[in-house]
C-alpha positions in Angstrom: -3.3 132.8 227.3 -4.8 131.8 224.2 -9.0 131.7 223.7 -10.3 131.2 220.4 -14.1 130.8 219.2 -14.5 128.3 216.2 -18.6 129.5 214.8 -19.8 128.6 211.4 -23.1 126.2 210.4 -23.4 122.6 210.5 -20.3 120.9 208.1 -18.4 124.3 207.4 -15.4 122.3 209.1 -15.6 123.7 212.8 -14.4 120.5 214.6 -11.5 119.8 211.6 -10.0 123.3 211.9 -10.4 123.2 216.1 -8.5 119.4 216.2 -5.6 120.9 213.9 -5.7 124.5 215.8 -5.3 122.7 219.0 -2.4 120.3 218.0 -0.7 123.4 216.1 -1.1 125.9 219.1 -0.8 122.9 221.9 -4.2 124.1 223.8 -7.5 122.2 224.4 -10.4 122.4 222.3 -13.9 121.6 223.5 -17.2 120.8 221.3 -20.1 123.1 222.3 -22.4 120.4 221.5 -20.8 118.4 224.1 -21.2 121.3 227.0 -24.9 121.4 225.5 -26.4 117.6 225.4 -24.2 115.9 228.2 -24.0 112.6 227.7 -23.9 110.0 231.0 -23.6 106.8 231.0 -27.2 106.0 230.6 -28.9 109.1 228.6 -27.9 112.3 226.9 -29.8 115.4 227.7 -29.7 119.0 227.3 -28.4 121.2 230.0 -29.9 124.1 230.7 -28.2 127.5 229.6 -26.8 128.0 233.5 -25.5 124.9 233.5 -23.7 125.7 230.3 -22.2 128.8 231.2 -21.3 127.3 234.4 -19.3 124.4 232.3 -17.7 127.2 230.2 -16.8 129.0 233.3 -15.0 126.0 234.8 -13.4 125.7 231.6 -12.1 129.3 230.9 -11.0 129.7 234.4 -7.9 127.1 233.6 -6.9 129.3 231.3 -6.1 129.1 227.2 -8.8 127.4 225.6 -10.4 126.7 221.8 -14.7 126.2 221.6 -16.6 125.6 218.7 -19.8 125.2 217.7 -22.9 126.4 215.9 -24.4 130.1 217.2 -26.5 129.6 219.9 -28.0 132.2 222.0 -26.9 130.1 225.1 -23.4 130.5 224.8 -23.4 133.8 223.0 -20.9 134.8 226.1 -18.1 133.4 224.4 -18.2 135.8 221.6 -17.1 138.3 224.7 -14.9 135.9 226.2 -12.9 135.1 223.2 -9.5 137.0 222.0 -9.8 135.4 218.3 -13.0 134.8 217.1 -12.8 132.8 213.2 -16.2 132.5 211.3 -15.7 129.6 209.1 -18.3 130.8 206.1 -17.5 127.8 204.0 -19.6 127.6 200.4 -23.1 126.6 200.8 -22.5 123.8 198.2 -19.8 122.5 200.3 -22.0 122.1 203.4 -24.8 120.9 201.7 -22.4 118.0 200.2 -20.4 117.3 203.7 -23.7 116.4 205.2 -24.5 113.7 203.2 -21.3 112.4 203.4 -21.3 112.5 206.6 -24.5 110.7 207.2 -23.5 108.2 204.9 -20.1 107.4 206.9 -21.9 107.5 210.1 -24.8 105.0 208.8 -22.1 102.5 207.6 -19.9 102.7 210.9 -16.9 105.0 209.4 -17.5 107.8 211.3 -19.1 108.0 215.0 -21.3 110.6 216.2 -22.6 112.1 219.8 -26.3 112.2 218.3 -28.5 109.1 216.5 -27.9 109.5 213.0 -30.7 109.0 211.1 -33.1 110.3 208.3 -34.8 112.6 210.7 -31.3 114.2 211.5 -30.3 114.6 208.4 -33.3 116.6 207.7 -32.8 118.3 210.5 -29.0 119.5 209.3 -30.2 120.8 205.8 -32.9 122.5 207.8 -30.4 124.0 210.1 -28.4 125.1 206.9 -31.1 126.7 205.1 -32.6 128.4 208.2 -28.7 130.2 208.6 -28.8 131.1 205.0 -32.6 132.5 205.8 -30.7 134.8 208.8 -27.5 135.3 207.4 -28.0 138.9 207.5 -28.7 139.2 211.6 -25.9 136.9 212.2 -24.0 138.8 210.2 -24.7 142.0 212.2 -24.0 140.2 215.0 -20.3 139.4 213.9 -19.9 143.2 213.4 -19.6 143.8 217.3 -16.7 141.9 216.8 -15.0 142.6 213.9 -11.4 144.2 215.8 -10.9 140.1 217.0 -12.9 138.4 214.0 -11.2 136.5 211.3 -13.4 134.8 208.3 -12.3 132.0 206.5 -14.0 130.1 203.5 -11.8 127.0 204.4 -10.3 124.8 207.5 -7.0 124.4 205.1 -4.6 127.4 206.1 -3.3 127.6 209.7 -0.5 130.0 208.6 -2.1 133.1 210.7 -2.5 130.5 213.4 1.0 129.4 213.7 2.4 130.5 217.2 4.9 132.9 216.5 1.9 134.9 214.8 0.6 135.7 218.2 1.2 138.7 220.6 1.9 138.2 224.1 -1.9 139.3 224.6 -2.8 136.0 223.0 -4.4 137.9 219.6 -3.2 137.0 216.2 -0.7 139.9 214.7 
């Protein structure tokens, strides 16, 4: 059984990495934003922390998984549940450019999103990025608790450490 948490800030490449890992390892991946914000036919609403944890526990009971998202208090339990935590620490300049490129792609219909892609959201993404950098020391302190299962990547390109033969029977990376 493999349980992987891919964590990072906006536009760090989390979704791309999670999709590639899912395909390589043959296990399902889940966007944490879709667990936090539930989409019905008529609306998109934010689940309570208890509802989010219930969804996560339901997925966890099914075996192997990959969750990807930003750091939120409401699903901090995943840090303990995961066998491997991947912190995608993409350079700031690259994340800033990706945010703008993503905005343009969404505005021109080349990329879909689960949220309303507008100037307000664009500003929020830049704000979250700056807030993350301001609070980086605090985040890094949280990560220290999980050093034994933490992998830090500067990009989402190299999947060599995640090939199926890199895993032990326990599901941890060798």
